[in-house]
Backbone as CSV, one residue per row, in Angstrom:
resi,resn,N_x,N_y,N_z,CA_x,CA_y,CA_z,C_x,C_y,C_z
1,UNK,23.615,-23.378,20.274,22.804,-23.975,19.231,21.689,-23.013,18.830
2,UNK,21.465,-22.895,17.537,20.419,-21.998,17.021,19.041,-22.564,17.313
3,UNK,18.140,-21.708,17.810,16.767,-22.106,18.091,15.836,-21.205,17.287
4,UNK,15.187,-21.727,16.228,14.375,-20.887,15.338,13.265,-20.129,16.052
5,UNK,12.731,-20.672,17.123,11.658,-19.983,17.837,12.151,-18.754,18.590
6,UNK,13.462,-18.541,18.622,14.040,-17.408,19.334,14.780,-16.495,18.363
7,UNK,14.073,-16.036,17.347,14.674,-15.120,16.369,14.735,-13.738,17.004
8,UNK,15.806,-13.495,17.727,15.919,-12.243,18.469,16.881,-11.257,17.828
9,UNK,17.619,-11.679,16.834,18.573,-10.783,16.173,17.836,-9.826,15.242
10,UNK,18.492,-8.719,14.939,17.939,-7.747,14.001,17.997,-8.334,12.598
11,UNK,16.882,-8.221,11.881,16.781,-8.708,10.512,16.446,-7.541,9.582
12,UNK,16.611,-7.770,8.296,16.130,-6.847,7.267,15.031,-7.568,6.513
13,UNK,13.915,-6.883,6.333,12.818,-7.442,5.556,12.398,-6.404,4.533
14,UNK,12.387,-6.825,3.269,11.946,-5.964,2.178,10.488,-6.277,1.892
15,UNK,9.691,-5.235,1.778,8.254,-5.366,1.540,7.877,-4.650,0.260
16,UNK,7.192,-5.348,-0.609,6.607,-4.739,-1.801,5.133,-5.088,-1.802
17,UNK,4.290,-4.063,-1.771,2.849,-4.250,-1.852,2.390,-3.669,-3.177
18,UNK,1.696,-4.489,-3.957,1.151,-4.053,-5.241,-0.377,-4.094,-5.142
19,UNK,-0.984,-2.941,-4.821,-2.433,-2.903,-4.651,-3.159,-2.627,-5.972
20,UNK,-4.391,-3.074,-6.034,-5.247,-2.729,-7.166,-6.569,-2.193,-6.643
21,UNK,-7.106,-1.229,-7.378,-8.417,-0.661,-7.093,-8.895,0.019,-8.369
22,UNK,-10.180,-0.054,-8.642,-10.720,0.539,-9.874,-10.632,2.052,-9.878
23,UNK,-10.824,2.670,-8.747,-10.958,4.129,-8.692,-9.772,4.856,-8.059
24,UNK,-8.786,4.124,-7.563,-7.689,4.751,-6.816,-6.358,4.351,-7.449
25,UNK,-5.498,5.338,-7.670,-4.177,5.055,-8.240,-3.362,4.223,-7.242
26,UNK,-2.631,3.226,-7.705,-1.856,2.374,-6.793,-0.874,3.140,-5.908
27,UNK,-0.273,4.222,-6.422,0.681,4.985,-5.613,0.016,5.561,-4.368
28,UNK,-1.234,5.961,-4.488,-1.968,6.496,-3.335,-2.095,5.428,-2.260
29,UNK,-2.351,4.204,-2.678,-2.490,3.106,-1.727,-1.149,2.706,-1.130
30,UNK,-0.113,2.681,-1.955,1.229,2.366,-1.454,1.662,3.410,-0.427
31,UNK,1.312,4.668,-0.656,1.638,5.715,0.316,1.050,5.417,1.687
32,UNK,-0.124,4.815,1.722,-0.746,4.454,3.010,0.087,3.395,3.735
33,UNK,0.617,2.444,2.985,1.489,1.422,3.588,2.760,2.061,4.124
34,UNK,3.338,2.975,3.358,4.575,3.636,3.788,4.324,4.493,5.026
35,UNK,3.153,5.101,5.137,2.811,5.872,6.331,2.836,4.972,7.574
36,UNK,2.322,3.764,7.443,2.330,2.814,8.564,3.773,2.465,8.946
37,UNK,4.596,2.230,7.940,6.000,1.891,8.196,6.704,3.062,8.882
38,UNK,6.479,4.265,8.389,7.118,5.455,8.974,6.687,5.656,10.423
39,UNK,5.432,5.377,10.717,4.906,5.571,12.073,5.349,4.460,13.028
40,UNK,5.910,3.381,12.500,6.261,2.225,13.332,7.452,2.481,14.247
41,UNK,8.301,3.447,13.874,9.510,3.694,14.640,10.680,2.817,14.216
42,UNK,10.448,1.906,13.280,11.529,1.063,12.779,12.403,1.848,11.813
43,UNK,13.653,1.453,11.694,14.524,2.010,10.667,14.040,1.439,9.339
44,UNK,13.943,2.287,8.313,13.466,1.820,7.018,14.066,2.662,5.906
45,UNK,13.997,2.125,4.696,14.459,2.845,3.510,13.493,2.524,2.363
46,UNK,12.912,3.575,1.786,12.028,3.420,0.635,12.884,3.418,-0.625
47,UNK,12.649,2.452,-1.496,13.332,2.380,-2.786,12.245,2.338,-3.872
48,UNK,12.627,2.433,-5.136,11.612,2.461,-6.189,10.713,1.221,-6.259
49,UNK,11.193,0.073,-5.799,10.414,-1.151,-5.932,9.928,-1.761,-4.627
50,UNK,10.532,-1.368,-3.516,10.180,-1.967,-2.234,10.660,-1.061,-1.107
51,UNK,10.209,-1.371,0.090,10.678,-0.676,1.277,11.361,-1.701,2.171
52,UNK,12.581,-1.385,2.603,13.353,-2.282,3.451,13.253,-1.785,4.890
53,UNK,12.938,-2.698,5.790,12.821,-2.367,7.204,13.861,-3.142,7.997
54,UNK,14.252,-2.567,9.126,15.230,-3.185,10.016,14.636,-3.249,11.414
55,UNK,14.702,-4.413,12.019,14.170,-4.588,13.370,14.063,-6.064,13.676
56,UNK,13.284,-6.400,14.702,13.082,-7.815,15.012,12.082,-8.401,14.023
57,UNK,12.194,-9.682,13.794,11.300,-10.385,12.871,9.837,-10.131,13.238
58,UNK,9.498,-10.333,14.500,8.105,-10.193,14.934,7.594,-8.763,14.773
59,UNK,8.420,-7.784,15.125,8.011,-6.373,14.969,7.693,-6.057,13.512
60,UNK,8.587,-6.474,12.625,8.400,-6.139,11.219,7.184,-6.861,10.645
61,UNK,6.976,-8.112,10.996,5.822,-8.834,10.471,4.513,-8.192,10.932
62,UNK,4.499,-7.643,12.133,3.308,-6.929,12.606,3.095,-5.653,11.790
63,UNK,4.162,-4.952,11.470,4.063,-3.747,10.639,3.549,-4.114,9.243
64,UNK,4.008,-5.224,8.706,3.538,-5.664,7.387,2.031,-5.902,7.409
65,UNK,1.546,-6.556,8.443,0.106,-6.790,8.564,-0.655,-5.463,8.617
66,UNK,-0.153,-4.514,9.391,-0.804,-3.204,9.488,-0.743,-2.451,8.164
67,UNK,0.365,-2.570,7.437,0.498,-1.906,6.141,-0.510,-2.460,5.142
68,UNK,-0.679,-3.763,5.141,-1.676,-4.368,4.260,-3.081,-3.888,4.623
69,UNK,-3.390,-3.888,5.904,-4.708,-3.421,6.347,-4.946,-1.967,5.968
70,UNK,-3.904,-1.137,6.059,-4.040,0.276,5.689,-4.404,0.416,4.214
71,UNK,-3.826,-0.418,3.376,-4.162,-0.383,1.943,-5.619,-0.754,1.724
72,UNK,-6.087,-1.792,2.396,-7.491,-2.176,2.261,-8.421,-1.087,2.789
73,UNK,-8.070,-0.502,3.925,-8.893,0.565,4.493,-8.952,1.781,3.579
74,UNK,-7.904,1.988,2.775,-7.852,3.130,1.858,-8.539,2.832,0.522
75,UNK,-9.040,1.606,0.354,-9.800,1.307,-0.847,-9.223,0.253,-1.775
76,UNK,-8.137,-0.386,-1.403,-7.585,-1.449,-2.250,-8.588,-2.596,-2.342
77,UNK,-8.676,-3.168,-3.524,-9.552,-4.318,-3.726,-8.786,-5.633,-3.621
78,UNK,-7.493,-5.582,-3.938,-6.635,-6.755,-3.774,-5.192,-6.291,-3.631
79,UNK,-4.375,-7.175,-3.082,-2.954,-6.885,-2.886,-2.133,-8.086,-3.314
80,UNK,-1.032,-7.815,-3.980,0.029,-8.802,-4.142,1.141,-8.301,-3.226
81,UNK,1.545,-9.116,-2.280,2.549,-8.708,-1.299,3.751,-9.642,-1.409
82,UNK,4.912,-9.028,-1.612,6.151,-9.781,-1.740,7.068,-9.397,-0.582
83,UNK,7.647,-10.419,0.048,8.498,-10.205,1.215,9.813,-10.949,1.007
84,UNK,10.928,-10.251,1.267,12.255,-10.869,1.260,12.854,-10.656,2.638
85,UNK,13.455,-11.682,3.187,13.982,-11.628,4.551,15.463,-11.981,4.549
86,UNK,16.264,-11.130,5.177,17.657,-11.485,5.450,17.808,-11.597,6.955
87,UNK,18.156,-12.790,7.400,18.425,-13.016,8.819,19.809,-13.642,8.937
88,UNK,20.333,-13.630,10.152,21.672,-14.150,10.399,21.776,-14.513,11.869
89,UNK,22.827,-15.238,12.205,23.083,-15.516,13.616,23.546,-14.270,14.349
90,UNK,23.949,-13.245,13.581,24.286,-11.939,14.143,23.299,-10.930,13.572
91,UNK,23.315,-9.715,14.097,22.409,-8.678,13.604,22.704,-8.340,12.144
92,UNK,21.663,-7.974,11.423,21.767,-7.544,10.029,21.367,-6.077,9.980
93,UNK,22.129,-5.250,9.242,21.766,-3.840,9.153,21.732,-3.369,7.708
94,UNK,20.921,-2.377,7.470,20.840,-1.764,6.152,22.188,-1.153,5.792
95,UNK,22.824,-0.486,6.748,24.090,0.189,6.493,25.189,-0.769,6.033
96,UNK,25.215,-1.966,6.609,26.239,-2.933,6.217,26.205,-3.213,4.707
97,UNK,25.014,-3.221,4.158,24.873,-3.521,2.734,25.001,-2.285,1.870
98,UNK,24.736,-1.107,2.404,24.643,0.105,1.585,25.813,1.061,1.719
99,UNK,26.634,0.936,2.761,27.634,1.953,3.040,28.598,2.214,1.881
100,UNK,28.946,1.217,1.120,29.887,1.445,0.020,29.258,2.174,-1.162
101,UNK,27.926,2.283,-1.172,27.233,2.964,-2.266,26.825,4.392,-1.921
102,UNK,26.983,4.772,-0.683,26.527,6.114,-0.274,27.677,7.057,-0.056
C-alpha cells in the first residue's frame, strides 16, 4: 500500500524562478539559483525555461529553498517560483523522458 509520508522513490522536479530587481538583470539572479543546483550533487538539466532535477522529493525541495535564498542574497527583490513534480510508485528519471530526443 502506498504511504505518502514515505516518498522514497526518485522524482523529477522542474524549477522555474523568475526574480525581479531594479538594478540587477534577472539572468544574473537565475545564475545564482543554478549554481546552488549544480553544487547540490543532484542530477539536473538546465533548459531555456526551467531546470529539471532528479533525486528524492525532500532533497530537491531543500535545494529549491536554497536556490530561492541565493537569489535573495544576490539582490532579488521578489521571486515568482514555479514547480512541477513528476512522481511515481517506481523511480522517475530524466533519461526515460529524453532518450528518444537525444
